[in-house]
VEXKOLDREN-823979 format. One record per residue (C-alpha): residue in one letter; x negated, y negated, z. Coordinates in steps of 0.02 Angstrom, whole numbers, padded with zeros to 5 digits, m for minus. Example, Ala and Ser with C-alpha at 12.3 -4.5 7.8 and 13.67 -1.06 7.14 Angstrom:
  drendo      xx      yy      zz
       A  m00615   00225   00390
       S  m00684   00053   00357
REM end
This chain:
  drendo      xx      yy      zz
       M   01826  m05458   00927
       K   01701  m05407   01059
       S   01802  m05250   01093
       I   01808  m05210   00909
       L   01619  m05231   00891
       I   01587  m05121   01042
       S   01702  m04986   00970
       M   01615  m04994   00800
       L   01443  m04979   00884
       A   01501  m04829   00984
       L   01565  m04743   00827
       A   01402  m04778   00737
       L   01299  m04705   00879
       L   01413  m04553   00885
       A   01393  m04526   00698
       L   01204  m04533   00715
       F   01202  m04415   00865
       I   01309  m04273   00792
       P   01203  m04237   00635
       C   01044  m04239   00738
       S   01115  m04109   00856
       F   01169  m03995   00713
       A   00999  m04013   00629
       G   00913  m03964   00789
       T   01022  m03810   00804
       D   00981  m03750   00626
       E   00795  m03770   00659
       E   00808  m03664   00815
       I   00906  m03529   00722
       Q   00775  m03524   00583
       A   00637  m03511   00713
       L   00727  m03368   00801
       K   00755  m03279   00635
       Q   00569  m03289   00597
       Q   00527  m03219   00769
       V   00651  m03075   00746
       Q   00580  m03037   00572
       Q   00404  m03035   00644
       L   00460  m02916   00782
       M   00543  m02798   00655
       Q   00386  m02796   00551
       R   00285  m02758   00707
       I   00404  m02616   00755
       E   00394  m02540   00579
       K   00204  m02550   00585
       L   00198  m02465   00756
       E   00317  m02327   00698
       S   00212  m02297   00542
       E   00053  m02286   00644
       Q   00137  m02167   00766
       L   00199  m02051   00626
       Q   00028  m02048   00546
       A  m00051  m02004   00713
       K   00072  m01858   00735
       N   00035  m01791   00561
       E  m00152  m01798   00591
       T  m00129  m01708   00756
       A  m00024  m01570   00676
       K  m00149  m01551   00534
       T  m00290  m01537   00659
       K  m00197  m01403   00757
       E  m00161  m01306   00596
       E  m00344  m01314   00544
       L  m00399  m01258   00717
       A  m00277  m01111   00710
       K  m00340  m01064   00537
       I  m00521  m01073   00593
       K  m00477  m00968   00745
       E  m00396  m00836   00633
       T  m00516  m00831   00486
       G  m00673  m00911   00552
       P  m00767  m01063   00482
       A  m00773  m01094   00294
       G  m00880  m00965   00207
       A  m00866  m00841   00351
       A  m00779  m00672   00335
       P  m00597  m00670   00396
       K  m00576  m00614   00574
       V  m00467  m00459   00587
       D  m00376  m00429   00750
       L  m00210  m00353   00801
       S  m00114  m00517   00779
       N  m00146  m00529   00592
       A  m00179  m00345   00551
       L  m00012  m00280   00617
       S   00083  m00408   00514
       N   00017  m00322   00357
       L   00041  m00143   00421
       K   00195  m00041   00377
       I   00240   00129   00449
       K   00364   00253   00378
       G   00392   00439   00392
       R   00507   00587   00374
       L   00550   00741   00475
       A   00643   00905   00449
       T   00672   01034   00584
       G   00795   01175   00607
       Y   00832   01361   00604
       Y   00780   01489   00471
       K   00841   01667   00450
       S   00783   01778   00307
       G   00795   01960   00253
       S   00673   02091   00318
       A   00543   02050   00183
       G   00557   01862   00209
       S   00454   01748   00319
       F   00588   01732   00454
       S   00661   01906   00473
       S   00689   01881   00660
       G   00752   01704   00643
       S   00642   01557   00689
       F   00651   01373   00736
       E   00533   01280   00620
       M   00473   01104   00579
       P   00430   01133   00395
       D   00412   00950   00348
       A   00342   00806   00451
       K   00249   00659   00374
       L   00187   00495   00446
       Q   00128   00361   00324
       F   00033   00200   00358
       S   00019   00063   00227
       F  m00096  m00086   00250
       Q  m00086  m00232   00128
       P  m00240  m00344   00138
       D  m00181  m00454  m00006
       E  m00039  m00475  m00131
       V  m00113  m00349  m00255
       N  m00188  m00206  m00154
       T  m00114  m00084  m00028
       V  m00206   00055   00065
       V  m00095   00206   00097
       M  m00132   00348   00220
       R  m00010   00490   00251
       F  m00030   00622   00385
       K   00042   00797   00369
       L   00113   00857   00535
       D   00213   01010   00481
       N   00250   01139   00617
       G   00153   01046   00750
       V  m00007   01028   00647
       T  m00049   01212   00648
       G  m00146   01303   00515
       I  m00236   01146   00453
       S  m00385   01189   00342
       T  m00485   01119   00197
       T  m00349   01180   00078
       N  m00209   01110   00187
       P  m00279   00944   00250
       L  m00209   00841   00392
       L  m00228   00684   00286
       D  m00137   00732   00127
       Y  m00127   00557   00049
       F  m00263   00425   00055
       Y  m00271   00302  m00089
       L  m00282   00120  m00142
       Q  m00133   00057  m00242
       S  m00152  m00100  m00348
       T  m00001  m00185  m00425
       D  m00007  m00312  m00569
       F  m00194  m00328  m00547
       I  m00219  m00405  m00720
       P  m00136  m00579  m00709
       S  m00140  m00606  m00898
       L  m00011  m00466  m00920
       K   00124  m00555  m00819
       D   00189  m00652  m00969
       T   00182  m00502  m01086
       P   00298  m00351  m01111
       F   00171  m00241  m01019
       S   00152  m00204  m00833
       L   00010  m00109  m00752
       S  m00023  m00031  m00582
       S  m00151   00095  m00520
       R  m00190   00221  m00384
       L  m00363   00277  m00334
       G  m00392   00414  m00206
       R  m00291   00568  m00159
       F  m00105   00563  m00201
       K   00039   00660  m00279
       L   00036   00658  m00468
       G   00202   00611  m00548
       F   00225   00773  m00645
       G   00403   00825  m00689
       E   00577   00783  m00626
       E   00568   00876  m00461
       T   00408   00787  m00406
       W   00487   00659  m00291
       S   00623   00771  m00218
       N   00530   00937  m00193
       N   00543   00921  m00004
       I   00689   00963   00106
       V   00711   00784   00168
       D   00735   00701  m00002
       G   00813   00850  m00094
       V   00998   00894  m00086
       L   00958   01075  m00039
       P   00843   01140   00099
       S   00742   01233  m00033
       T   00649   01195  m00194
       S   00667   01271  m00366
       A   00586   01440  m00399
       A   00440   01362  m00495
       N   00418   01199  m00396
       A   00280   01136  m00512
       T   00186   01009  m00405
       V   00011   00939  m00386
       N  m00087   00831  m00262
       D  m00264   00784  m00314
       E  m00406   00659  m00302
       G  m00418   00543  m00451
       L  m00365   00384  m00540
       E  m00187   00349  m00599
       L  m00126   00209  m00713
       A   00060   00174  m00734
       G   00174   00042  m00804
       K   00322  m00004  m00913
       I   00338  m00076  m01088
       K   00482  m00198  m01109
       L   00585  m00167  m01266
       D   00721  m00297  m01235
       K   00682  m00390  m01397
       A   00731  m00231  m01489
       G   00887  m00214  m01381
       L   00817  m00060  m01290
       K   00780  m00013  m01109
       P   00599  m00016  m01046
       L   00487   00134  m01081
       G   00393   00198  m00929
       W   00226   00289  m00933
       V   00103   00370  m00812
       T  m00070   00442  m00845
       S  m00205   00506  m00730
       I  m00377   00585  m00725
       S  m00415   00695  m00574
       D  m00525   00839  m00513
       G  m00401   00976  m00554
       N  m00465   01107  m00431
       T  m00432   01139  m00247
       T  m00610   01110  m00187
       A  m00583   00975  m00054
       G  m00663   00807  m00092
       S  m00766   00869  m00239
       D  m00740   00939  m00413
       S  m00894   01052  m00402
       G  m00952   00996  m00574
       N  m00796   01063  m00659
       G  m00699   00976  m00798
       K  m00575   00838  m00761
       A  m00387   00861  m00764
       F  m00274   00750  m00870
       M  m00090   00713  m00838
       G   00026   00608  m00947
       K   00210   00567  m00927
       L   00339   00464  m01023
       Y   00511   00422  m00952
       Y   00656   00327  m01027
       A   00838   00284  m00989
       P   00926   00258  m01157
       I   01090   00220  m01066
       E   01118   00176  m00883
       P   01171   00348  m00813
       L   01051   00452  m00921
       Y   00867   00478  m00877
       L   00741   00574  m00984
       S   00559   00619  m00956
       A   00420   00725  m01031
       S   00260   00777  m00942
       Y   00097   00863  m00990
       Y  m00048   00924  m00882
       D  m00217   00999  m00926
       S  m00322   01056  m00778
       G  m00487   01054  m00872
       R  m00614   01193  m00840
       L  m00586   01267  m00668
       K  m00723   01400  m00673
       S  m00681   01513  m00525
       S  m00587   01380  m00424
       D  m00400   01378  m00394
       S  m00289   01252  m00482
       E  m00218   01101  m00390
       L  m00056   01117  m00491
       S   00041   01266  m00428
       I   00185   01359  m00511
       A   00293   01464  m00393
       G   00146   01453  m00272
       L   00029   01529  m00403
       K  m00138   01437  m00404
       T  m00267   01574  m00423
       R  m00360   01622  m00582
       P  m00306   01770  m00690
       T  m00375   01937  m00633
       G  m00556   01959  m00687
       A  m00576   01781  m00754
       T  m00736   01686  m00710
       D  m00688   01530  m00807
       W  m00511   01469  m00841
       Q  m00397   01319  m00862
       R  m00210   01285  m00847
       N  m00100   01191  m00971
       I   00079   01149  m00926
       W   00219   01046  m01003
       E   00395   01001  m00948
       F   00551   00912  m01016
       D   00680   00842  m00896
       T   00848   00756  m00900
       R   00965   00686  m00769
       Y   01140   00616  m00784
       D   01236   00521  m00649
       F   01426   00523  m00656
       K   01495   00358  m00588
       K   01318   00302  m00549
       G   01299   00214  m00383
       K   01191   00067  m00331
       K   01054   00165  m00242
       P   00889   00212  m00330
       L   00866   00379  m00420
       D   00767   00449  m00274
       P   00786   00510  m00139
       L   00918   00621  m00217
       A   01004   00670  m00054
       Y   01045   00488  m00015
       S   01121   00449  m00186
       D   01291   00364  m00191
       S   01330   00423  m00368
       K   01490   00525  m00377
       A   01400   00674  m00454
       I   01227   00715  m00524
       V   01167   00849  m00645
       R   00982   00883  m00675
       L   00902   00998  m00803
       S   00719   01047  m00821
       Y   00626   01163  m00938
       G   00439   01191  m00952
       G   00302   01312  m00998
       F   00124   01351  m00944
       H  m00029   01442  m01011
       D  m00176   01501  m00905
       I  m00320   01513  m01030
       T  m00481   01611  m01001
       S  m00632   01652  m01108
       T  m00688   01795  m00994
       A  m00696   01960  m01088
       G  m00569   02085  m01026
       A  m00470   01959  m00923
       V  m00285   01949  m00966
       E  m00220   01773  m00995
       R  m00056   01717  m00916
       A   00085   01621  m00997
       G   00266   01591  m00956
       D   00412   01471  m00941
       F   00517   01402  m00800
       A   00676   01301  m00781
       F   00811   01242  m00662
       I   00985   01167  m00671
       E   01048   01075  m00517
       G   01209   00987  m00472
       M   01268   00879  m00327
       Y   01444   00815  m00294
       N   01490   00687  m00160
       L   01653   00750  m00084
       T   01660   00596   00027
       K   01536   00461   00077
       K   01480   00577   00216
       V   01490   00752   00140
       Y   01418   00825  m00020
       A   01404   00998  m00099
       A   01256   01057  m00204
       G   01197   01206  m00304
       R   01047   01259  m00409
       Y   00991   01401  m00521
       S   00805   01414  m00558
       Y   00679   01541  m00622
       V   00498   01567  m00671
       N   00455   01701  m00799
       L   00289   01776  m00854
       E   00268   01837  m01033
       D   00211   02009  m01093
       E   00262   02095  m00931
       V   00113   02021  m00839
       T   00140   02019  m00651
       A   00073   01897  m00522
       G   00112   01830  m00349
       L   00266   01721  m00374
       N   00326   01643  m00210
       S   00225   01775  m00116
       V   00309   01919  m00209
       T   00224   02017  m00348
       A   00341   02006  m00497
       N   00358   01967  m00681
       K   00513   01857  m00659
       Y   00578   01768  m00506
       D   00758   01700  m00500
       R   00832   01593  m00362
       Y   01016   01550  m00336
       S   01045   01413  m00206
       L   01204   01343  m00130
       G   01221   01215   00007
       M   01304   01061   00078
       G   01251   00908   00175
       Y   01326   00792   00303
       R   01262   00613   00315
       W   01260   00587   00502
       S   01194   00411   00475
       D   01108   00313   00338
       N   00943   00399   00376
       T   00989   00564   00459
       L   01068   00714   00371
       L   01123   00889   00422
       K   01096   01019   00285
       L   01152   01199   00266
       G   01090   01310   00126
       Y   01078   01490   00068
       D   00956   01560  m00061
       W   00977   01724  m00157
       N   00807   01777  m00226
       R   00788   01909  m00362
       E   00623   01982  m00428
       T   00599   02095  m00579
       G   00454   02170  m00676
       P   00354   02330  m00705
       S   00345   02434  m00544
       T   00425   02289  m00449
       Q   00549   02326  m00312
       E   00667   02187  m00263
       A   00622   02114  m00095
       S   00746   02080   00044
       N   00702   01896   00055
       D   00867   01801   00044
       Q   00868   01656   00166
       L   00988   01552   00271
       T   00931   01377   00322
       A   01012   01253   00441
       I   00911   01095   00469
       M   00918   00913   00520
       T   00819   00787   00416
       T   00781   00605   00447
       Q   00677   00466   00371
       F   00621   00300   00442
REM end
């Protein structure tokens, strides 16, 4: 019995001991869990404080850099090379080569020339405005004068400067200063770099002037039509550098439209205003001077143009020489009237036109041709392309080789014919072999 009692007591003590041990173990685990949870919370807090400190440090550095660049709040921005050059763009073009003309031409003995060299700087101080300066460096900057300035472009261009128009069918941009007016189809390709031939049309109606230009497009998509483009300008009109000498203002207006993708149409009109005894900024076949004996005159000129691209490529309309369309045909027809109120002075009037074609034989090689003329009415004669004549015709053939995306080799030949009262045809046909490049 004693043994049984001792065994029962031992079992009872064992039963009491085991639950107590397990209970103590659970309490320790709970305590450890609480300590771990507290440590995790502490770690998260430290990480959050560290991230916040890093953000504040980065913000402080950014503010210091901004203050260093623009100055304290309310102060004028600091302009130095680091931020000015980031808004400066440079581009240019160059043409150089060999010319050989007939005995009455400018290059009767043959000559190496650099007839076109331009360097343009554009600075954009903000998202709307751009200042453009272009320097004329033709033939090594020789013969520069007040009528042939070194700085041929200098203007401020503003794009979408009226924010309220952004959600409307109308867009608006402007130019203020000295720039090329967008008159006619040949305007943007009447140089031997952008044109397919190393010569211009016989008339080459072109104008650079000081003034204000407004341009834009009117969206007609709600009517199922392509946008209608327009350009208008007011300028000095005469060749007096930097001043209009109290003369009337010139007006230029242009509309252009593409009814279908390969077809482009445009119509232009220009009125020089009263020029008095000054020359006109808009020249026709190099003719800028007033009619003989006139002491007060003005020039009116109009032009209609069309262009059609066969298998139109992806590149823009201009420059023409770099087009990837399979073939291009351009037509232009215009007329002008030089009006004078001076008694005894004979007014001038006439018409001009050209038809031009370009065909890409391969991606590298193209062939091109053009016929153009300028004609004075009533057998009046004047200096047309430095030759006294009543009518001046030019037949041009040529080809180009695209050496690279930006460099071309061009070969061209011009047959020039002059007619009119007491006019003898000049020996002024010309062969041209040049290299052109743009950057």
